[in-house]
N, C-alpha and C positions, 0 to 999 in steps of 0.2 A: 271617583273614590267615595264621594258622598253617598251615592246610591249603594255601593258595596257595604260601606260602614253602617248605613241606616236604611236597609231595604224596606220598601213599602209593604211587601208581603214576605212572609217567612221569617225565620229566626235571624238575629244578628250574628255576624261571624264571631268566633271565639277571640280572634285577634284582629282588630281593625287596622286598616292601612294608615300609615302616618301621613300627615299633611305634606304635600310637595308642591313647590311652585313649578311653573313651566321651565324656568331656568335650571332647576334641580334635575328635571327629566332630561334636559339637554346634556348635562354632565354625565348622567347615568348612561345615556346613549353613546356618548363619545368614549367613555371609559370601557363600556362593554365591547365596543368595536375594537378598541386598541388591545384589550385583553384577549380577544378572539383572534388576534393576529392580522387585522386589517391594516394595510399600509397607512402611514401617517398622512401622506398626501391625499389619500381617499377620504379619510376622516376629516381632514381640513376642508376639503371641498364640500362635504356634507354639512359641515358647520358654517360654511360661508366665509371661512378665513381666507384672506387674499394670499397669505403666505403660510406654508406648513410650519415655519419657525414659530408662529404664534401658537399653534397647536402643541408644538414641542415644549414651549415654555409653560403653558397652562397644565399640560398633562405629563410633565417630566417624571413625576412620581410613579405613574403607571408604567411608563416606558422603562424606567430604571428597574422596576420589579421584574419586568420581562427579561432584562439583561441578566439579572441575578439568577432567574430560573434557567436561562439558557446556559449559563456557566455551570450550574449544578448538574444539569443534564449531561453536559459535555464531560464533567469530572466523573460522573458515574459511568459513562460509556468508556472512558479511558481506563478507569479502575477495573471494569469488567473485562476489558481486552488484555489487561496485564496478567 
């Protein structure tokens, strides 16, 4: 990020990347996988969680938004079929 925000040659970017810790990138990784529909047990394994329940607790907000989206999709499908 430092090289992107302050390149040795060429112009600086119009918008610099915000500072991020490695732990922040871990959360981005897990959240992205869950939003892409990757199974919780697979994400848990990638994060090194011994039990997928840990992943479910930490990322419950992501999973609950997927449940809401699934309900909306189902409601639209039923509406169109009627």
